N, C-alpha and C positions, 0 to 999 in steps of 0.2 A: 503494499500499499504506500508506504513513505520510506524513502531512503535520504539520509543526511550524509553526503559525501564530502569529507574534508572541509567543513565549513569553518572559516575564519571571519573574524569582524574586531575592528579596532575602533576606539573614539579617542581621538587626539593621541596621547602616548599610552593609553590603557588597552591592553589586549583582551576583548571580552570573550572571545572564542579563539582557541590556538589549534584548530584542526580537529574538529569534532566529526565523527562517523559513526553511525548505527542505523539499523533497519527497524521499522515497525511493520510487522506481517498484518494481513487483513484479519479481522475478527478476533481482536486481542484487547485486554486491558493493561496498558504499558505505562509504568511508572517512570516518570522524569524528575529525577531528585537532585538536591544539591544544596548546600549551605547559602545563606544570604550572600549575594555578590559572586556566585559561582559562574553565571552566565546563562542560567535557565531562562529567564525572561528575554533576554537578547535573542536566544536560539527560537523561542516562541515567537517573537516578532518577526523573525525571518521566515519561518515557516508560513505564519499568516500573510506575508507580503509587506508588512508595515515597514521593516527593514529589508536591505538588500546585503548578501554577505560580500566581503571584500574578496574572498577566494571561496572556490568549492561551489557546490549546488545542491539544491533541494529537488528530489524527483518524486513525483506523485504519480502512481499507477504507470510508472514507465517513462514519464515524460518531464523534462526538467520545467520548473516554473518560474525561474528567475525572471523578473520583469512582468509577470503575469499574476493574477489571483486564481487560485485553484477553487472552483465554484463549489466543489463537494466538501468544503470544510466548514465545520461549526465551531465556534469559539466562545467559551464562557470565561472572561477575564476575572482576575481575582477582585479589580474594582467595579463597582456598578456601572453599568453602561446603558442605562434606561433614561427615558425623558421623564424627569419626575413630575412634570404638570400634565402629561399626556394620560388618558385613560388606559387601562391594562388592556382590553379586548382590541381595540383600534390599534395600540401600538404593537401589539404581537402580530396583527395581521400584516401591518405595515412592513415591519421587520422581516417577516415570511416572504412578502411580496419582492423585497429587495434581492432575494435570491433567486429571482426570475420565474417565481410561481404565480399563475393568474389569481386574481383577487377572490374568486369564488372558491378555488380549490385552497389557497390559503387560509381563508376563514374556516373552511371545513377541518382542516388540520389542526387550526388553534382550538376550534370548539372541542375537538377530539381529545386533545391534551387537558385542556381546562377541566373537561367533565371527568377525565381519569383522575385528576388530582383535586376533584371537588372544589373547583375554583370559578365555576360559572358564574356565581353570584358577585366576583369581584369585577366582571366585565367593565362596569362603568367607574370604578374606582380609580382615582389618580394614584400614581406610583407612590408619591410622597405620603399618601394616606396609609400605606401599608408598613409592617414592621420589617425588619431586615429579613428575617426568615421568609416572609411572604414575597418580598422583592426578589429574594434569590430563587424561589419556585419560578416566578415570572422569568427571570433571566435564564433559567434552565429550558423552560419551554421554548424562549426565543431562541436558544442554541439548536435544540433537537427538532422543533417543528418543520423546517424545511428537509429533513431526512438526509442530512450530510452523510458521507461515506467515512469521513475522519472527523472526530471531535477532540478538541483540546478542552480540558476542564482544568482551571486553575483555581485550587481551594475551593472546590464546588460546595463544600458543606457548611460554609461560612454562615452564621447566623441561624443554622437549621437546629430545631429540638432533635432528640433521639428518633421520635416516630417519623418525622419528615425525612430525617437523613437515611433511614432505612428505607423509605419510599424511593428516595433517588438512586441509592444504591442498587435496588431491585431493577429499576428502569435502565441503570448503566449495564447490568448484567444482561438484561433482555435485549438491549440494542447490540452488545457484544455477541449475543447468540445468533442475531440476525445477520451478522458478517460485518458489522461497524467496528472500525478500529478506534480505540479511544486512549488518548494520551492524558494521563492523570497526573497533575503536579500539585504536590503538598508538602509541607513540613511535618504532617502528622503520620509517622512511620506506622502507627498501629493500623490506621487506614490502608496504607499501601499494602501491608502484610495480609490484610483481610480480602482485598478485591484484586490486586494487580497479580498478573502472571508472569510478568517480565520486567525487569527494571534496569535503568540505565542512571549511573550516579555521575554527576559532573562536579569538579572541584577547580577554581582557579582556571576556568576556561578550556579545562581538558577532561576528557573521559575517563574515570579510573576504575569504573565497574560497569559490566553490561552481561546480563545473564537472566536464566529463568528463576524466580524467586526461590522455588524449592532446591534448585541446584546451587544457588549462592548460599543458601542457609547450611547445606551439607558441606560445602568448601570451607566454610569459616568455623565448622564445629571444633569443640576442644575436648572431645571425650568426656564430657560432663554427664553424670547420671543422677537422676533424682529417686530416692527410695523413700517411700512412706511405710511406716511400721507401727505396731503395736507392741508395747512392752517397755522396758527399761533397759538402755544400753549401760554396759560397765563404764567406769569413769576413764579407763585407759583405752577405750576401744578405737578412737581415732588416732591413736599413736603410730598405728602401721598404715594408715590411710592418708591420701592426700584430700582433706576435706574442704571444700569450698564454703559450705554453709551448714550449720548445725542447729536446728531448732528441735524442740521436744515433738517427736513423731515423725521427724522429716530430717533427711541428709542429703546434701549434694556432694558427690564426690567425683574427683578426677582420676581415671582409671588409665593404666598404660596399655596401649594397643586394644582399646575396646574391650578389655578382658573383664566382663561382668562377673564371671564366675569367682573372681577373688572377693568383690563385695557380697555377694550372695552366700558364699562360704562363711565369712567373717560373721555375718548376721545370723545365720544358722547356729554357729558355735556360742553367739551371745544368747541364744534360745529367745529370739523375738519374732513375732509373726509379721512376716512381709505382707504389706496390703497392696502396694503397688511399686512397679520398677518401670523407669522409662528414661531414654536418652533425652538431655536437654539440649535443644538446638539454640543457637543465638538468636536474638530477635533482629530485625532489621535495623532498629534503632541503636543496637549495640555495634552491628556491623558498620553501619553509617558512621558513627562517632569515631570508631577504630581507624576506619579509612582515612577520613577527612582529618583526623589528628596526625596520623603517620605522615599523610601528605604535606601538611602544613609544617612539620618539623624536619621534612627531608632535606 
């Protein structure tokens, strides 16, 4: 669906992007991650045609788009991009028409989405009469109603309560299942871990990680295991083990060469009942912090 090919961009003496390359397949939820100032916003603006790259190119469905706008793109920016004094319904129809959709069809699409989100009663409300969460739902509909093939969501859950956050997550997954490619940019690593299948991490204008979420977590695992048990361990139990965390009824231990038999044997000898035993994989937040810290100190 999307290829970023050795994209570079500089502003005065600052190199915002230093040759970034990656591919976004069709029908995927793709996490674009990075700390503040990493170059994510610059890259998103290049994909959307707001900026042009100094070098490299953006390829959509096999065709370079430099100097052109890709009509199959939907973009939900982190900042509100709505007309505050305009009414919700007419505004959504207008924004959908801007994508080349005839008025009647645009109105039908907007009505369908507003009905799905139980928002038809908002049709004649002005944007500035709505809460931040309600405005975010309007902006989401503005992004998806034209049925784009590629959607960029920048902090899409801002202002939403848990119920509406789950509603939007469900729609993101449904769109993915229909073959839409979704680039998801956020600082909330737990959200990335929950919905993204593939991630790219950018730091200081360079790509430092690119892979499937499950594979990335496997690559960064540290042979940590969590065991929950019932009973009392002897005071000297941890002396022969590399204990990472020790709480009543729960241990996290680092084992050499994934040798779980060592821990299970020690627990049996201590005469405690093992209730659960599992490998502890690192969170994306832990991996993010580790990589960015290492890069910044390199």
